[in-house]
N, C-alpha and C positions, 0 to 999 in steps of 0.2 A: 500539238493543239490538232484537231482534225481539219482537213482541207475540205471544206463543203463545196461540193461541184453538182450543179444542178444543169445535167446535160441536155434536158428538154427545153430549157428556156435561155433564148437569146433575145436581146432587147430588141423592139420593134420600132425604137425611135433614139435617135441620137439627141447630142444638146442642141442642134439647131432648130429653130422653130419650124413646125410643119404647116405647108400650105392646106389650108382646110378645105379648099376645092380639089386637092388630089386625091387619089385612091387611098395613099398611106393617112391622108388626114382623116378622111371618113372613117377607116378602119381604126385609127386612133380613139377618135370620138365614141364610137360603138363600144370598143373595148372599155373604154374610160367609164362609160355610163353603166356597163355591165359590173363592172367591179364596184363602183359607189353604190349601186341600188342593191345587189345581191349581198355585198359586205354590210350594207347599214341594217337590212333585214336579219343578216346573222348576228350582228351586234345587239340587237333589238330582241331577238329570240333569246340569246344565250348569256349575254353580259350586262346590259343597262338595267339596273335595280328601279325600283319604282315601288309606291305604296298602293296597295291593292286589298280591300276588304278588311283594313287594320293591320296588314303585315306588309313587310318589306319583300319582295318576290321579283322575280323577272317573268317575261312574257310565256316562256316555255312553262314556267311553273302554274300559270294562269291557265293555259291551254290544258296541261296535265290534270289539274284540279277539275276542269270543267269534264273533261273526257273520264276522269274517273267516276265524277258526280253521275254522269250519263249512263256509265257502264252499270253502276248500284252493284246489286247482287250478282248480276249475270257475269262479273269478272271472275267468279268462281270457277264457272264452267270453262271459259277461255282457259283458264290455268290448267284445270283438268285435261283439257284437250290438248294443250302444248306439250305438258309433261308426256303423256301418254303416247301421243305421236312421235315424240323425240326419242323415246325409249323403243318402241315397235319398229319404227323406221331404221333405226341404227342396230337392232338385233336381225332384222331381216336382211340387212347389207352383209352383216356378218356371216348369218348361217347360209343364204341363198348366194352369195357371193356374185351379184349381177354384174355385167361388165360396163361399170360406170366410167364416162369419159373423165380423165384426171382434169380436175378445175371445173368441172360442171357444177350446177347448184346441187345437183341431189348428192354428189360425191362431197360437197364441202359440208352439206346439212347432216348427213347420215355415216358417212364412212369415217369412223372414229376407231381409235385403238381399245384395247380391252380395259384401260383404267376409267376412260371417260365413259364407255358404255356401262361399267359398275357405277358410275357415278349417275348417269342417266336413270339406272335401273332404281337407284336407292331413292332419288329425287321423285319419281312417278310413285314408288310405293309409299314413301313418305307422306305426299300429298293426297293419296287416296286414303291412307289410314285418318290424317286429321281431318279430311273431309267427312268421312263415315265415323269418327270417333272410334275407332276399334284398334286396339293394341295397346302397348306399354304408355303409360304416363309420361315416360321419358321422351316420347316422340309427339303425343297427341295433347299435351298439356297447354294451356293457353300462353303459359310464359314460355314455351319451348317453339313446337311447331306452330303454334297458334300464331307467334309473333312474325313468323316468316309468311304464314298463310293469309292472316288477316290484315296484317300492318304494312309490310314490306313489298310483297309481290303485287298487291292490287295498285301501289304507286307506280312501280317498276313497268309494268306493262304499258300503260299510258304515257309515261316518261320515255320509254324507249321508242315507243311509235312516234312520237314528235321529234325526239331529239336524234335519231337516225336519219328520218327522212329529210330534215332540215339542216343536219350538220354541214353538207356541202357549202352552204351558204356562208358558213363561219370559216372553213378550211380550204375551199377549192377555187373561190372566185378574186384571191389577190390579197385579202387582209391578212393572211398570215405572213405571205412576202414583204407587205407594207411593215407591219408593226415588227416583223422580224428583222428588216433591215436597219430600222430605226434603233431598235433595242440590243442588237448583236453583240455590240461591244460590253455593254453592261451585263448582260447574262452569261457571256462566255467568261467575263471576270470574275464575277461573285460566283455563279453556279456551274460553270464548267458545261455549259449548255448553249445551244444555238439560239439566237434570238427569237426564231419563230415559237419557242416554247412558250413564251409570255402569254400567247393566247391560250395555251392550255392552262397556265397558272389563272388567268382571268374568268375562263368559262369555268373551272372548279370552284373559284372562290364567291363568284356570282351566281354560277348555276347550281350545279352538283357535282359530286365527286366522281359519279359514274360516267357524266358528261366529259369533263376532262381526260378520264381514262380511254374513252371512245376515240378522242381525238389522238390521243397517244398511240393507241394501237393502229388507228388508220395511218398516221404518220410515219411509224415504224415498217408496218407492211409495204408501204411507198418508197422505203429506203430515204425517208427525209432526216430520220433519227438513225443514229447507230444503237446497237443493242444496250451499250452502257448509258447512253442518253436516254433512252425510252425507259430503262430501269429506274434512272434517278427522277424522271418526270412522274412516271406512274406511282412512286412511293414518296415522294416530295411534294407534289403540288396537287395530288388528289383530294383537296379538302372539302369537306362539306361545305355547302351553301350557308349564305348569311342567314336564310329563313330557317334552315334546321337547325343550326347554331343557337337560334332565339328559342326554339323547343326545347333543346337541352338546357339551355340556362333555365328556363321556365320550370321544367321537370326538376332540376336539382334545386332549385329556389334561390337562384342569383339573378334573377331578371332585373330585381332593381338596380343591380350593377351592370347594366347589358353593356353598355358604351366601354367601360373598363375592362369588362369580361372580353369582349370581342377585340379591342385594342391590345390585349394581353396574348391573344391567340395570333393575331396578325404579327406581333413581335416574335412571339416563339416561333411561329413556322418560318420567317424570315431567317432567324438565326440557325434553325435546324436546316435549312436548304442550302447555307453556305457551308455547314460541317458535313452534313451526309455524303455528299459527292466525293469528299476527300478522304473518307475512311472506308475500310471494308465492310460489308462485301461489294458495295457500290463501285468503291474504286478500282475493283479487281474486274470488272466486266469489260470485256472486250470491245474495241471500236470496230465491230463487225457490222455488216448491213445484210438487211433480210435478202437482197436481190443479189449482194455480192459486192455492190459498189455503191457509194453514196450518189444521190441524186439532187444534192442540195449545195448552193455555194451563195454564201454570204459575205463574201469579200467584195468590195466596193473599188470599181474600175478608178483610175486616177483622174479620167476625165469627166467624172460624175460627182457632184456632190452627195451627202448622204440622202438627203431627201429627194433629188432626182432619180437616183438608183431605186429608191423605195418606191417611188411611182411607177418608174419604169416595169420593175420586175412585177408590181400588182397587175398592171395593165396587160402586161405579157402573159400574166397567168390567166387573167380573166378571158383575154383573146383565144388562148389554146382549148378553153372548156368546150366540151360538147353541147347538144341541146339539152334543155332541161327534163325532157323525156328521156333521155339516156343516162342522165345524173339520177333520176328518180328511180329508174329500173336498177341501176346498180345499188341505190340505197336500200331498195326493197330486199334484194338478196342479203345485205348485211343485216336486215332487220329480222329476216327468217333465221338467220346464222345467231343472232343473239338470243331470240326467243327459244328456239329448238336447242342451242347450245349451253346457255346461260342459266335459265331459268330453273331446270331441273338440278344443275350443279349448286345453285343457291339453296335449293331445297335439302340436298344431302349434306352439304358442308355447313350451312347454316342452322340445321336443326339439330346435327350432332353438336355443335359448338355450344347452342343455347341448352341442350340437354345435360351436357357436362357441368356448364356454370349452376344449372338450377338443381341438379340430383348427386353430384358428386362433390369431394373436397379438392379436386385437381387444382382448381384456381386459388384455393388458400394454400396447398402445397407450393405452385409455382409463385406465389405472391411472397411466401416467407422471407426470402432475402431481400425482398422490398422494405420489409417493415423498419429493420435498423437504419437504412436510408432517410426514411420519412421521419424518424426520430432526431435524428442528426440534423434534419433540415426544420426541426422543431413544429413539424405539423401534427396538430392535435388529432386526437383518435387515430393514430397510424396503423393500427391494427385492423381498423375497420374499412380504412381507405385502400389497403393494400390490393385485397383482394377485388375491389372495384376496378382499380387501374387496369389489372391483367385481364379481366374480363373484357376489355375492350377489343381483345383479340378475337374474341367470338363475335361481338357485334357492338356497334359504336354507342347503340342507344342504351347497353345494359350497366354500363357505368352511372349514368343518370339514374337508372330505376333503382340500382342498389344503393347509390350514394346519397339518395335524398332523404334517407332515414338517418344519416350522420347529423349529430347535433351541430358542430361547429361550422358556420357558415363560411369562415376561410378555407377550411378542408373542402367543403363542398364546391367552392369556387375552383379550387385547384383541381379536384377530381374531374368537373366538368369541362374545365380548360384542355386538361390532358386527354381528355377521350376524344377531342376534336382533332389536336395535333398530332396525336398518335398515328392516324391515317389508315393504318392496316387494320382491317377487320373483316373477318373470312366470309361473313354472310352477305357480302356485296363486293367490295373493292378487293379482297383477297381473291375470292373466288373468280372476278373478271379478269385478275392478272393470271393467275394459274389457267384460264381457258384460252388467254392470248398466246402470241408467238413469242412474247418476252420471256427469256429464259431466266424465271424465278421460281424456286421450289419452295414448299411450306416452311422447310428450316430457315431458309435465307429470309423470308417473310417475317417470321417470329423474330429471328434476330434483328433486323432492322425495326420492327415493332418496340423491341427492348430498348435500343438503342435510341429511337425516338421518345420514348418515355421518360429515359434518363436525362436525355438534353431538355426534354420539356419540363420535368420536374423542377431542374435548377433553375430556370428562366422564370417560370409561373409562381414559384414558391416565393423569389425573390420580390415579384411585383404584390403577390398576395401580402406578403409582410408589411410590404409599404401601405397597402389600402386598408389593413386590418389592425 
């Protein structure tokens, strides 16, 4: 078991009561208020669901929808500017070889290797082809590049804007230390993960998969997670939001059973989260850290109760935070990195994946071994359901689009639920993982996708047979 050691955090308070009139008492009160207020804001933004305009969402979702509506058609020009600048900037660094200071913002944004330069080129090329409607249908069709350009990216631009700038409220002011300490034993036993990953799980399930991934990437880069832990969290807890789950259920025609649909997804996700960390490839990942050593300690000293230590670590973390100005400055750098590094990659990988799904029999070939399994599980219209399930690797929404034509409601229920629990889809989650420092390649992601699909099928089909 990993020994999590946070070298930067030592308790600022012992078990004895603090005199409120002393400097230590004033320091404690100020740090406590910082923890409570900013963590409450983080939870309100990312985690707490509520009903808004007839749907269940979170505050971040409302802000994203509002900004998306304000941007309207202008978001197209923002997208084109981002992908073009991303490629030209990276190409200029490769060709001109300027003396960029290692670790500088310009180096972080544009000093990339040849593979990612190629991905940025394809992203920019595809974006302009789709916008101008020039080029092969494989790229510019509404069901391929059009899905990325018109449906996905206009949501991600405002989502990343609010998510990245407000993410520190969720991760850096003590909430993760507090919840992580309280839940550490449960998460270590069940999922072989540190307790602070509970926040990742909540931010994904109630927020969005990309939000949970951003949290994971940030925590790995700070050495709060090992490579193994980050890989497990990224591929196990990056579940799409409740709101989007409803969209999938409605699209595939099982929204009349949404409560059972969502409970089935929750059960399946829980079972898969127990199994996946214990089998390859995730079980083979090393417990190495980005900085070379762990920065996390979730052990509880003997002189503290679990709750006392949770509060103490949270308040200590809040106390150590710099000014909000410095926090936002750092977040702004991360925002540009996501925009220039990820958006073109989503265009490149997502468009190719959707093109293969729309214009080639690749997914029919890949899904052929699934048909006998689906028949063994007594799933009606197995031959039609199998390709829809494999298409989830390209984009999570594809199974719903393809599966809605299946006549059997039970089969549609299974296809829709599986598309959520498969988690790995290259148009967003897969691209984000490949862009991150988490060492997972495409083949490993596909293997994880297949394993999750098999686990999901067994659980979801069992529930579906009881319901139908």
